[in-house]
C-alpha positions, 0 to 999 in steps of 0.5 A: 500500500501507500507509504505511511498508510495504517489500517487497523482496529482498535478496542477501549474501555472509557469511564463516563462522567456526566456533566448533568448527573442523572446517574444514567451515564456513570459506568463504562463504555466499551468500544471498537472500531477500525481505522484507515489513516495515511500519515495519520490522517483518515476515517474511523468508524465503529460501535459502543456499548454503554452499560449501567448496573446491567442495563445497557445501550449500543452506540454507532460512531464515526470520525476523521483524524488529522495530524499536524505539527505542534509548535515544536514541530512533533505531529499532533493527531486530533480526531472528531465525529459524531455519534447516534444511539442504535434504535431499539438496542436499550435495556432496562433504564436505557429502553426507548432511548433516542440521541445522537452527539459529537465527540473529539479527542487528542492523542496523548504523549504516552500513546492513549487518547483523551476524548470527549463525548457530547449530546442530547438524548430523550426517552 
């Protein structure tokens, strides 16, 4: 393939922290995705499962990444995109939930990734 191209799958576990303090999203979120990047630029897509006390809902997401030099000339990768609750996947407290939103994040120096998800939902 092209020089600088990488295609891979990713898995992550996140602990959600709500700013609205409803308690609905206060436990873990498991995500899997696939990425296709050339020199740090490209697209990804995947799915997540948010859980709280055994109740769950599935989320579909997609996004784009861009890599550019920071002030010291080192590559800095930033990504962002959208997400939506997959209709009919909510159980228990998540039953009937609908919503969507945006996410964005930055690669960290230790090889991790810090991200923020924002959006709206209704039941």
